[in-house]
N, C-alpha and C positions, 0 to 999 in steps of 0.2 A: 889155512890149508897147507898141509905138509906134502911136498913132492916125494914120491916113492919111485925109485928107479928100478926097473926090472931088466934082467939080462936076456930074457926071451919072452915071447908071448905065444899063446895065452898062458896065464897062470890061474889056477883055481882059487876062487874067493877065499875059502877057509885058510889056505896056505898064506895068503897075504896077511890076514888077521893074526895068524900065529907068528909068522916071521917078523912082523912089524911090532910085536909085543903088545898088541891090543887084546889078545887072548893068551893065557898062559900055556895052552895046549891045543892041539888040533881038535880034540874032543870038545873042549869048551868053545872053540871057534864055531864048530858045527852046531852046538847047542844054541849059541847066540843067533846064528842064521835061521835055525829051525823056529826060534821064538819070534822071528819077524822084527828084530831090532837092528838089523843092518840094512842100509840102503845103498844102491848102486845107481848112480846118475839120477838121484832124487826119488827113486821108486824102491819100495820094500822088496828085498830079494830073499827068497827062501830056498833057492837052489845052492846047496853047499859047494858043488863043483862048477858053479857059474864061471864061465871063461872070462877072465878079466884081461883087457888089452890097454895099450897106451891111449890116454885120453879119458879113461873111465875115472869117476869120482866115487869113492867109497866113504860112507859116514857110519860111525859106530862109537858109542860111549863118549860122545862129546868131541870126538876127533874126526877130522876130514882129511882124506888122503887123495892126492891127485897122482894118478899112475902115469909115468913117463918111461919110454923105452930108452935104455942106455945107448949112447952113441956106438954104432957099429954092431949092435945086437940084431939078430934076425927077426923080422916082423912075421906075424902070423899070415898064412896064406888063406884067403877066403875060400870057403868051399860051398858047393851047392849039394844038397842032400841027394839029388838024382845024378849029378854029373861028376862029383868029386871036386878036385882042385880047380880053381878058376884063375885064368891068366890075368895078370895085372897090366899087361901091355896092350 
């Protein structure tokens, strides 16, 4: 499993495949996701813009990535569809 450090979260799934070199382009990353050959946390993921956060595990083409948030990077703020941002305190 290869750790992948992200500078902010969330990051869209297809972007991680592209920037980590698992797909040569964004279009090919999206095609792989559409084909159902990418998993996130052990489940097939077909949403190209699936929001990936620290702790997620992505598997594709024989490679497994563990997403980690870079030290000092801002974490995603959880939201509620009805209420908006949710306080962490």
